[in-house]
GUZA-561659 format. One line per 5 residues: number of its first residue (from 0); their letters; for each residue y, z, x of C-alpha. Coordinates in nm, 2 decimals. Example, Ala and Ser with C-alpha at 12.3 -4.5 7.8 and 13.67 -1.06 7.14 Angstrom:
<atoms>
0	AS	-0.45,0.78,1.23  -0.11,0.71,1.37
</atoms>
This chain:
<atoms>
0	MNLLQ	1.15,-0.03,-2.56  1.09,-0.41,-2.45  1.13,-0.71,-2.60  0.77,-0.72,-2.72  0.75,-0.39,-2.85
5	LRYLL	1.06,-0.48,-3.06  0.89,-0.80,-3.21  0.64,-0.64,-3.33  0.80,-0.35,-3.46  1.00,-0.58,-3.67
10	REHDL	0.69,-0.74,-3.75  0.43,-0.45,-3.85  0.69,-0.15,-3.91  1.00,-0.02,-4.05  1.25,-0.12,-3.72
15	ETSLT	1.53,0.16,-3.87  1.29,0.42,-3.88  1.19,0.37,-3.51  1.53,0.32,-3.37  1.62,0.66,-3.57
20	RMSKS	1.32,0.84,-3.40  1.44,0.71,-3.04  1.80,0.81,-3.10  1.71,1.17,-3.24  1.51,1.21,-2.94
25	HDLSN	1.77,1.07,-2.69  2.02,1.34,-2.83  1.76,1.61,-2.82  1.69,1.51,-2.48  2.07,1.50,-2.35
30	FIWSI	2.12,1.85,-2.50  1.81,2.02,-2.33  1.92,1.85,-2.03  2.26,2.00,-2.06  2.09,2.33,-2.05
35	ADLLR	1.98,2.25,-1.67  2.34,2.31,-1.59  2.25,2.71,-1.61  2.01,2.67,-1.33  2.27,2.53,-1.09
40	GAYRP	2.26,2.76,-0.76  1.91,2.89,-0.83  1.76,2.59,-0.83  1.79,2.24,-0.65  1.83,1.97,-0.92
45	PQYER	1.48,1.83,-0.83  1.35,2.20,-0.91  1.52,2.22,-1.24  1.16,2.07,-1.41  0.99,2.39,-1.30
50	VMLPL	1.19,2.58,-1.56  1.32,2.33,-1.82  0.95,2.16,-1.94  0.76,2.46,-1.98  1.04,2.61,-2.19
55	VVLRR	1.06,2.29,-2.38  0.67,2.32,-2.45  0.71,2.71,-2.53  1.00,2.64,-2.76  0.81,2.35,-2.96
60	FDCVL	0.48,2.59,-2.98  0.71,2.85,-3.11  0.84,2.62,-3.42  0.53,2.46,-3.46  0.36,2.79,-3.51
65	EANKD	0.61,2.97,-3.72  0.51,2.86,-4.06  0.16,3.05,-4.01  0.28,3.34,-3.76  0.23,3.64,-4.04
70	VVLAK	-0.12,3.47,-4.12  -0.24,3.47,-3.76  -0.11,3.85,-3.69  -0.31,3.95,-3.99  -0.61,3.79,-3.87
75	HAQVK	-0.56,3.90,-3.53  -0.55,4.25,-3.68  -0.87,4.21,-3.85  -1.10,4.06,-3.59  -0.96,4.17,-3.28
80	DNLAG	-1.23,4.45,-3.24  -1.51,4.22,-3.31  -1.47,3.87,-3.12  -1.31,3.80,-2.82  -1.25,3.48,-2.60
85	EALDG	-1.34,3.13,-2.74  -1.49,3.31,-3.06  -1.12,3.49,-3.11  -0.96,3.15,-3.02  -1.16,2.96,-3.30
90	VLNKA	-1.10,3.17,-3.57  -0.69,3.21,-3.50  -0.65,2.85,-3.41  -0.79,2.79,-3.75  -0.55,3.05,-3.92
95	AGQRF	-0.28,2.87,-3.73  -0.34,2.54,-3.83  -0.35,2.43,-3.49  -0.55,2.35,-3.16  -0.37,2.68,-3.03
100	HNHSP	-0.23,2.98,-3.15  0.00,3.26,-3.06  -0.11,3.66,-3.15  0.18,3.82,-3.04  0.43,3.99,-3.25
105	LTFAK	0.72,3.82,-3.06  0.87,3.52,-3.11  1.11,3.31,-2.94  1.41,3.43,-3.16  1.27,3.81,-3.10
110	LMGDP	1.32,3.74,-2.74  1.69,3.78,-2.79  1.68,4.13,-2.91  1.64,4.30,-2.56  1.84,4.15,-2.29
115	DNAHR	1.76,4.38,-2.01  1.36,4.34,-2.08  1.36,4.00,-2.15  1.12,3.89,-1.86  0.89,4.15,-1.95
120	HLVSY	0.89,4.03,-2.34  0.83,3.65,-2.23  0.57,3.73,-1.99  0.40,3.95,-2.30  0.47,3.66,-2.56
125	IKGFS	0.31,3.37,-2.33  -0.01,3.60,-2.31  -0.06,3.59,-2.66  -0.12,3.22,-2.66  -0.45,3.11,-2.67
130	DNVRQ	-0.64,3.05,-2.40  -0.59,2.66,-2.34  -0.23,2.73,-2.36  -0.23,3.03,-2.10  -0.41,2.82,-1.88
135	IFEYF	-0.10,2.55,-1.89  0.14,2.81,-1.77  -0.07,2.95,-1.50  -0.08,2.62,-1.38  0.29,2.58,-1.42
140	EFDSE	0.30,2.90,-1.23  0.56,3.01,-1.46  0.57,3.35,-1.41  0.73,3.31,-1.07  1.00,3.12,-1.23
145	IDRMR	1.08,3.42,-1.47  1.11,3.65,-1.17  1.33,3.40,-1.00  1.55,3.35,-1.32  1.56,3.72,-1.35
150	EHNIL	1.69,3.76,-0.98  1.96,3.53,-1.04  2.08,3.68,-1.40  2.02,3.34,-1.57  1.70,3.43,-1.78
155	FLVIK	1.87,3.54,-2.07  2.11,3.31,-2.06  1.85,3.01,-2.04  1.63,3.15,-2.35  1.96,3.18,-2.54
160	KFCEV	2.03,2.83,-2.49  1.65,2.74,-2.62  1.69,2.94,-2.92  1.97,2.65,-3.03  1.70,2.42,-2.97
165	DLHPD	1.53,2.34,-3.32  1.20,2.18,-3.26  1.04,2.25,-3.59  0.84,1.96,-3.71  1.03,1.92,-4.00
170	EVDNI	1.28,1.83,-3.80  1.11,1.68,-3.52  0.77,1.47,-3.57  0.46,1.45,-3.31  0.59,1.12,-3.24
175	EMGLL	0.98,1.21,-3.19  0.83,1.52,-2.95  0.65,1.28,-2.75  0.92,1.07,-2.71  1.16,1.36,-2.62
180	FEDLI	0.88,1.47,-2.34  0.86,1.18,-2.21  1.25,1.11,-2.18  1.26,1.46,-2.01  0.95,1.38,-1.78
185	RRFNE	1.15,1.07,-1.68  1.45,1.23,-1.59  1.33,1.49,-1.41  1.10,1.26,-1.18  1.41,1.06,-1.12
190	QANET	1.58,1.35,-1.01  1.27,1.45,-0.76  1.25,1.09,-0.67  1.14,1.17,-0.32  0.84,1.30,-0.45
195	AGDHF	0.79,1.13,-0.80  0.56,0.85,-0.69  0.28,1.11,-0.60  0.24,1.16,-1.00  0.49,0.92,-1.17
200	TPREV	0.46,0.56,-1.23  0.73,0.38,-1.35  0.77,0.27,-1.74  0.78,-0.07,-1.70  0.51,-0.10,-1.48
205	IQLMV	0.31,0.08,-1.72  0.39,-0.13,-2.00  0.28,-0.44,-1.81  -0.08,-0.26,-1.74  -0.09,-0.16,-2.10
210	NLLFM	0.02,-0.51,-2.24  -0.26,-0.68,-1.99  -0.54,-0.40,-2.08  -0.51,-0.46,-2.44  -0.42,-0.82,-2.50
215	HDDEL	-0.75,-0.94,-2.58  -0.86,-0.64,-2.80  -0.59,-0.69,-3.10  -0.85,-0.78,-3.32  -1.10,-0.54,-3.21
220	LTKPG	-0.83,-0.27,-3.24  -0.71,-0.33,-3.60  -1.08,-0.28,-3.78  -1.06,0.02,-3.98  -1.21,0.36,-3.84
225	TVRKM	-1.23,0.19,-3.47  -1.23,0.51,-3.22  -1.18,0.43,-2.87  -1.18,0.65,-2.57  -0.96,0.62,-2.25
230	LDPTC	-0.94,0.75,-1.89  -0.69,0.81,-1.65  -0.88,0.98,-1.34  -0.55,1.03,-1.12  -0.34,1.09,-1.48
235	GTGGM	-0.02,1.27,-1.27  0.19,1.40,-1.57  0.00,1.19,-1.82  0.27,0.85,-1.83  0.00,0.61,-1.85
240	LSEAR	-0.21,0.75,-2.10  0.11,0.80,-2.36  0.22,0.46,-2.30  -0.14,0.32,-2.42  -0.13,0.55,-2.75
245	KYLRE	0.23,0.42,-2.80  0.13,0.04,-2.81  -0.13,0.10,-3.04  0.10,0.32,-3.24  0.40,0.03,-3.27
250	HNLGA	0.14,-0.28,-3.29  0.05,-0.07,-3.60  -0.34,-0.13,-3.49  -0.58,0.10,-3.71  -0.82,0.23,-3.41
255	KLYVY	-0.79,0.58,-3.31  -0.76,0.62,-2.92  -0.87,0.94,-2.76  -0.74,1.03,-2.43  -0.87,1.19,-2.15
260	GQDFN	-0.73,1.25,-1.79  -0.76,1.45,-1.48  -0.53,1.55,-1.21  -0.55,1.78,-0.89  -0.17,1.84,-0.87
265	KRSYA	-0.12,2.16,-1.10  0.22,2.12,-1.23  0.13,1.74,-1.33  -0.18,1.87,-1.50  0.03,2.12,-1.68
270	VAASD	0.27,1.86,-1.78  0.00,1.65,-1.92  -0.21,1.90,-2.11  0.14,2.02,-2.26  0.22,1.67,-2.34
275	LLLRA	-0.12,1.65,-2.52  -0.10,1.96,-2.71  0.26,1.87,-2.82  0.12,1.52,-2.98  -0.20,1.69,-3.10
280	DPNDT	-0.33,1.61,-3.46  -0.50,1.95,-3.59  -0.67,1.75,-3.81  -0.85,1.53,-3.56  -1.21,1.62,-3.51
285	ESSTI	-1.25,1.52,-3.12  -1.01,1.61,-2.87  -0.83,1.43,-2.62  -0.82,1.62,-2.27  -0.66,1.68,-2.00
290	RHGDT	-0.86,1.85,-1.71  -0.77,2.00,-1.38  -1.00,1.91,-1.05  -1.01,1.68,-0.76  -1.17,1.36,-0.90
295	LIDDQ	-1.36,1.28,-0.61  -1.56,1.62,-0.55  -1.50,1.79,-0.92  -1.54,1.50,-1.17  -1.49,1.65,-1.53
300	FPIDR	-1.64,1.38,-1.72  -1.95,1.34,-1.54  -2.17,1.18,-1.82  -1.90,1.03,-2.02  -1.81,0.66,-2.07
305	FDFFL	-1.50,0.52,-2.16  -1.35,0.19,-2.31  -1.04,0.19,-2.12  -0.90,0.29,-1.80  -0.56,0.33,-1.66
310	ANPPF	-0.47,0.45,-1.32  -0.23,0.48,-1.02  -0.42,0.66,-0.73  -0.25,0.75,-0.43  -0.13,0.50,-0.19
315	GVDWK	-0.27,0.49,0.16  -0.37,0.87,0.12  -0.67,1.00,0.33  -1.01,1.18,0.18  -1.09,1.38,0.48
320	RQQKE	-1.09,1.69,0.28  -1.33,1.52,0.04  -1.53,1.33,0.30  -1.85,1.55,0.34  -1.94,1.56,-0.03
325	VVREH	-1.82,1.17,-0.09  -2.07,1.07,0.16  -2.37,1.30,0.10  -2.29,1.15,-0.30  -2.28,0.78,-0.13
330	EKQGF	-2.59,0.86,0.08  -2.84,1.05,-0.13  -2.71,0.92,-0.49  -2.65,0.54,-0.40  -2.59,0.30,-0.74
335	NGRFG	-2.74,0.63,-0.95  -2.38,0.82,-0.81  -2.02,0.69,-0.80  -2.02,0.57,-0.46  -2.29,0.30,-0.40
340	AGLPR	-2.10,0.01,-0.34  -1.97,0.16,0.00  -1.71,0.36,0.14  -1.36,0.27,0.24  -1.19,0.38,0.58
345	VNDGA	-1.12,0.76,0.54  -0.73,0.68,0.58  -0.75,0.54,0.22  -0.95,0.65,-0.09  -0.79,0.39,-0.34
350	LLFLQ	-1.12,0.22,-0.38  -1.33,0.55,-0.43  -1.14,0.57,-0.75  -1.22,0.22,-0.85  -1.54,0.27,-0.80
355	HMVRK	-1.55,0.61,-1.00  -1.42,0.44,-1.31  -1.62,0.12,-1.28  -1.91,0.37,-1.27  -1.82,0.52,-1.61
360	FETVD	-1.80,0.17,-1.80  -1.95,0.11,-2.16  -2.20,-0.15,-2.15  -2.23,-0.46,-2.36  -2.42,-0.45,-2.63
365	EKNNL	-2.37,-0.61,-2.96  -2.67,-0.45,-3.12  -2.54,-0.11,-3.05  -2.15,-0.19,-3.10  -2.10,-0.14,-2.75
370	DGSRL	-1.81,-0.39,-2.64  -1.77,-0.30,-2.23  -1.49,-0.19,-2.08  -1.18,-0.29,-1.94  -0.96,-0.12,-1.64
375	AIVFN	-0.65,-0.15,-1.51  -0.54,0.03,-1.19  -0.23,-0.04,-0.93  -0.32,-0.07,-0.54  -0.12,-0.15,-0.26
380	GSPLF	-0.23,-0.46,-0.05  -0.49,-0.26,0.17  -0.79,-0.30,-0.11  -0.70,-0.68,-0.12  -0.82,-0.74,0.26
385	TGGAG	-0.86,-0.48,0.47  -1.19,-0.45,0.61  -1.44,-0.74,0.74  -1.75,-0.84,0.62  -2.02,-0.56,0.62
390	SGESD	-1.72,-0.28,0.60  -1.71,-0.04,0.32  -1.39,-0.22,0.16  -1.53,-0.56,0.17  -1.85,-0.43,0.03
395	IRKWI	-1.68,-0.28,-0.27  -1.51,-0.63,-0.33  -1.84,-0.80,-0.28  -2.00,-0.57,-0.57  -1.68,-0.60,-0.79
400	IENDW	-1.68,-0.98,-0.76  -2.05,-1.12,-0.73  -2.08,-0.85,-1.09  -1.80,-1.09,-1.21  -1.60,-0.81,-1.32
405	LEAIV	-1.28,-0.90,-1.14  -1.07,-1.06,-1.39  -0.70,-1.08,-1.26  -0.47,-0.96,-1.01  -0.10,-0.96,-1.05
410	AMPEQ	0.11,-0.94,-0.72  0.43,-0.75,-0.81  0.78,-0.70,-0.64  0.86,-0.44,-0.36  1.05,-0.16,-0.40
415	MFYNT	0.94,-0.10,-0.76  0.82,0.29,-0.69  0.98,0.60,-0.60  0.82,0.70,-0.29  0.76,0.36,-0.14
420	GIGTY	0.88,0.00,-0.10  0.59,-0.16,-0.04  0.41,-0.46,-0.20  0.16,-0.34,-0.51  -0.09,-0.52,-0.72
425	VWIVT	-0.24,-0.47,-1.06  -0.59,-0.55,-1.10  -0.78,-0.58,-1.40  -1.13,-0.53,-1.39  -1.39,-0.54,-1.68
430	NRKEK	-1.74,-0.62,-1.78  -1.65,-0.81,-2.08  -1.49,-1.14,-1.98  -1.39,-1.41,-2.22  -1.62,-1.67,-2.19
435	RRKGK	-1.34,-1.90,-2.05  -1.28,-1.67,-1.76  -1.66,-1.62,-1.68  -1.71,-1.68,-1.28  -1.31,-1.70,-1.26
440	IQLID	-1.06,-1.49,-1.10  -0.71,-1.53,-1.20  -0.42,-1.45,-0.98  -0.06,-1.42,-1.07  0.24,-1.43,-0.82
445	ARERW	0.51,-1.21,-1.01  0.69,-1.10,-0.65  1.00,-1.27,-0.75  1.01,-1.16,-1.12  1.25,-0.84,-1.08
450	QSLRR	1.62,-0.72,-1.16  1.81,-0.48,-0.96  1.85,-0.13,-1.06  2.20,-0.01,-1.13  2.15,0.24,-0.88
455	SLGDK	1.85,0.32,-0.64  1.60,0.59,-0.74  1.44,0.69,-0.40  1.27,0.36,-0.26  1.27,0.21,-0.61
460	RREFS	1.54,-0.05,-0.62  1.40,-0.30,-0.86  1.25,-0.31,-1.22  1.07,-0.55,-1.46  1.31,-0.63,-1.72
465	EAHIA	1.17,-0.70,-2.09  1.18,-1.06,-2.06  0.97,-1.03,-1.70  0.69,-0.84,-1.87  0.66,-1.13,-2.15
470	EIVME	0.66,-1.41,-1.89  0.38,-1.25,-1.69  0.17,-1.15,-2.02  0.21,-1.48,-2.14  0.10,-1.64,-1.83
475	YGGMR	-0.17,-1.45,-1.79  -0.30,-1.53,-2.14  -0.23,-1.91,-2.10  -0.46,-1.90,-1.77  -0.28,-2.23,-1.67
480	ASDTC	-0.21,-2.33,-1.33  0.10,-2.33,-1.17  0.34,-2.23,-0.89  0.29,-1.85,-0.97  -0.05,-1.88,-1.15
485	KVFDN	-0.36,-1.96,-0.97  -0.73,-1.94,-1.13  -1.04,-1.94,-0.87  -1.39,-1.96,-0.87  -1.51,-1.60,-0.76
490	ADFGY	-1.69,-1.77,-0.47  -1.37,-1.89,-0.36  -1.30,-1.54,-0.21  -1.61,-1.48,-0.03  -1.72,-1.61,0.30
495	SRLTI	-2.05,-1.59,0.55  -1.94,-1.40,0.88  -2.17,-1.56,1.11  -2.27,-1.45,1.45  -2.26,-1.70,1.70
500	ERPLR	-2.46,-1.64,2.01  -2.51,-1.82,2.37  -2.76,-1.80,2.61  -2.74,-1.55,2.91  -2.73,-1.72,3.25
505	LTFQI	-2.79,-1.52,3.53  -2.84,-1.60,3.92  -3.02,-1.36,4.14  -2.96,-1.24,4.48  -3.08,-0.95,4.73
510	TLERK	-2.83,-0.79,4.95  -2.79,-0.47,5.13  -2.54,-0.31,4.93  -2.73,-0.39,4.62  -3.03,-0.26,4.75
515	EIFLD	-2.87,0.08,4.84  -2.71,0.13,4.49  -3.05,0.04,4.30  -3.28,0.26,4.57  -3.00,0.54,4.52
520	ACPAL	-3.07,0.55,4.16  -3.47,0.48,4.22  -3.58,0.59,4.57  -3.97,0.55,4.47  -3.93,0.20,4.41
525	LDDVQ	-3.85,0.14,4.80  -4.23,-0.02,4.93  -4.18,-0.23,4.62  -3.81,-0.38,4.66  -3.90,-0.45,5.04
530	AIEKE	-4.18,-0.65,4.92  -3.97,-0.87,4.66  -3.72,-0.91,4.93  -3.99,-1.04,5.18  -4.14,-1.26,4.89
535	FGKGH	-3.79,-1.44,4.85  -3.63,-1.40,5.19  -3.39,-1.19,5.37  -3.05,-1.30,5.31  -3.17,-1.57,5.07
540	EPIQD	-2.91,-1.77,4.88  -2.85,-1.70,4.50  -3.13,-1.82,4.26  -3.00,-1.98,3.95  -3.33,-1.95,3.77
545	WNLVL	-3.37,-1.58,3.65  -3.69,-1.69,3.48  -3.86,-1.83,3.78  -3.77,-1.52,3.95  -3.88,-1.27,3.71
550	ARITK	-4.24,-1.49,3.68  -4.25,-1.42,4.05  -4.17,-1.07,4.05  -4.42,-0.99,3.80  -4.73,-1.18,3.97
555	LLDKR	-4.62,-0.97,4.30  -4.61,-0.62,4.13  -4.92,-0.71,3.99  -5.08,-0.80,4.25  -4.96,-0.47,4.43
560	ESKWR	-5.06,-0.28,4.10  -4.72,-0.15,4.05  -4.63,-0.04,3.73  -4.24,-0.03,3.63  -4.11,0.18,3.35
565	APQAK	-3.87,-0.03,3.10  -3.56,0.16,3.25  -3.66,0.07,3.63  -3.67,-0.29,3.50  -3.34,-0.30,3.34
570	AFRDV	-3.17,-0.15,3.61  -3.36,-0.36,3.90  -3.20,-0.69,3.69  -2.85,-0.51,3.65  -2.81,-0.45,4.01
575	FTDTD	-2.96,-0.77,4.15  -2.80,-1.03,3.89  -2.50,-1.19,3.81  -2.38,-1.43,3.49  -2.32,-1.75,3.62
580	PEALP	-2.21,-2.07,3.37  -2.42,-2.25,3.61  -2.74,-2.06,3.60  -3.04,-2.14,3.37  -3.01,-1.99,3.03
585	VLAKA	-3.27,-1.69,3.05  -3.58,-1.70,2.82  -3.62,-1.41,2.56  -3.96,-1.54,2.44  -4.13,-1.86,2.32
590	AGKKL	-4.17,-1.92,1.94  -4.42,-2.23,1.94  -4.26,-2.54,2.09  -3.87,-2.37,2.04  -3.78,-2.18,2.35
595	VYEAD	-3.56,-1.87,2.22  -3.29,-1.74,2.48  -3.15,-1.42,2.54  -2.82,-1.38,2.43  -2.51,-1.29,2.64
600	PKLRD	-2.32,-1.03,2.46  -2.00,-1.13,2.65  -2.02,-1.47,2.49  -2.06,-1.34,2.12  -1.84,-1.48,1.88
605	FENVP	-1.79,-1.48,1.53  -1.70,-1.74,1.24  -1.59,-1.69,0.89  -1.72,-1.99,0.67  -1.61,-2.02,0.29
610	LKEDV	-1.93,-1.95,0.07  -1.91,-2.28,-0.05  -1.93,-2.46,0.25  -2.29,-2.50,0.39  -2.31,-2.29,0.71
615	QVYFK	-2.50,-2.55,0.90  -2.27,-2.82,0.87  -1.96,-2.62,0.95  -2.15,-2.52,1.26  -2.25,-2.87,1.37
620	REVLP	-1.87,-2.98,1.30  -1.65,-2.66,1.42  -1.88,-2.52,1.69  -2.15,-2.72,1.85  -1.89,-2.96,1.98
625	HVPDA	-1.74,-2.71,2.19  -2.02,-2.52,2.31  -2.34,-2.71,2.26  -2.58,-2.42,2.36  -2.46,-2.20,2.12
630	WIDHE	-2.71,-2.09,1.81  -2.63,-1.91,1.48  -2.82,-1.54,1.48  -2.92,-1.56,1.10  -3.01,-1.21,1.09
635	KTKIG	-2.71,-1.07,1.15  -2.53,-1.28,0.92  -2.30,-1.07,0.63  -2.12,-1.17,0.34  -1.76,-1.07,0.27
640	YEINF	-1.48,-1.07,0.03  -1.11,-1.06,0.05  -0.81,-1.20,-0.13  -0.51,-1.33,0.06  -0.26,-1.37,-0.18
645	NRHFY	-0.02,-1.51,0.13  -0.26,-1.77,0.17  -0.32,-1.87,-0.18  0.07,-1.86,-0.27  0.25,-1.99,0.05
650	RYTTP	0.56,-2.22,0.03  0.64,-2.42,0.32  1.02,-2.37,0.42  1.19,-2.68,0.59  1.34,-2.49,0.89
655	RPLSE	1.74,-2.55,0.94  1.83,-2.86,1.14  1.89,-2.71,1.54  2.26,-2.87,1.52  2.32,-2.61,1.21
660	IDADL	2.19,-2.33,1.42  2.37,-2.41,1.73  2.69,-2.43,1.53  2.67,-2.09,1.38  2.56,-1.96,1.72
665	KRAEE	2.87,-2.10,1.85  3.08,-1.92,1.58  2.95,-1.62,1.64  2.99,-1.66,2.02  3.36,-1.71,1.95
670	EIVRL	3.44,-1.44,1.69  3.26,-1.21,1.97  3.50,-1.31,2.23  3.80,-1.28,1.97  3.67,-0.92,1.91
675	LREVT	3.62,-0.82,2.25  4.02,-0.94,2.32  4.14,-0.74,2.06  3.97,-0.43,2.23  4.08,-0.50,2.58
680	A	4.44,-0.62,2.49
</atoms>
């Protein structure tokens, strides 16, 4: 709970009730956490969540369904012979008064009645659930954990302990249950910190993202009856979606937020789907949904549009496995598909997820009450600047910026995530910028805003404090230039990639060695070569005007009625010429009075010119004074975009005086000598 949230709670809520809920969920979490001690030996601590989270879900569902259990059993006996599948689930869910049911005669308490067969009864009990719950436990792969606990003789003990946990809705409401589950997920992910970053984003990072995402929408979200949809296409255990719903609840915003998520990791999906069911309001006419699948090649929401997006896609993970299908969609569908803007290099697919989400933006249409979309996503540094003009990464940045969708980027400290210590960035992308932000991009440097953790969690050694989040949010909203906040025009990040050409300069000379090389490849041209040698004289000096040489050879071959193929002519020039900076430039063609020279690829160079600067003025100032014969090949000019934080927030540090450095070195030398004397004494 951060200071901003507490402030809103004081203003909008009964603080005592909120704190009581937090305290209750924390006490329950501690008790459930203590049950994990029974797993010691059979499991390593990072593996405890494989058992504990499914059992928490199972116990909660058991308590929720307790009131209407008899009604469900009676209805099941009545309709089981006539209905099956979704039809049966629908009838029994209605009887249960929930979005799920269990038609097994067993309950959690009844599992205690036969210790020797607890494993069979538990499997049977799980099979009695509706399909949506059974699927969750399939992805938890809980059958194998049941067998493992049975083999270690701890299954009955664990079940018995869970029977002591009262998760009945009368004791633990949906909000408290959500807090409990969040706390357990956090604890277990911290235990498994070596892989936690794959599916778990630090809570304070999510809080920052959610605050930035919603900060302009308080008025919109307080309108009675407002309904909004949010997607996280890499939802992991669902932490971002949970935090977004909590923000609306704690700020007493009247909007109803439906959340949708997708993840490819089976256990992460199972946790997120469980969390959603634990919080579900059975009276909702529309259901929030978590689905399993690979977002890049198996989009579970192909025609949906969303108002908000949150995501933390994997850092630096390749997309080789999905490459064939992604490339096919890019080439065949273009902007009618998801990846029309471009494809990043195959070793980092983060920008594919950004395109995937932008493709699902709502349009801005006041007439039809469509307010557009806002997106917050976590990236490493690569999407900011990797790839030059014309590359997939640059083209994606160009697409985002030239459409005026990039609102802001916040640079976060290093060592904020569990599985990497690198610097990370939050991008805010939207198609409904405020008027003052039109054509602008805000950069915030929050890399020095952090506090140390009391103990490291994997690579995570730092965190945002509540005050840090408040400072960043205020700086974001203020848009005032400072040492840590800068506002730029969109064009400030673009540049023209100029191809600078210089003329090819060739000298011509026939020598015995060159004749042998050429005739070895083209023996049929012996007579022509001898005639050419006679034309220029045997043993002639190098000729520095290839244009003149070519004209004489062409005239000679016409006279001889000899027709050379293009490869033969090219081979002749390659063998009998050398580049020479003193030679005359080789003419390509004459365009009116203007001579056009052939470019020397070995002398080709490139210049990046800011979009705001006139290309010709730059060329005359920076290039022609050094290479007067150069020209710009405008047909090869490409527009690129990159965002270099270090360039914009560079702070010059005055070097230490040499006298201080010399003194330090002298003291270090004296200390080394002293230590050596102690060793050798």
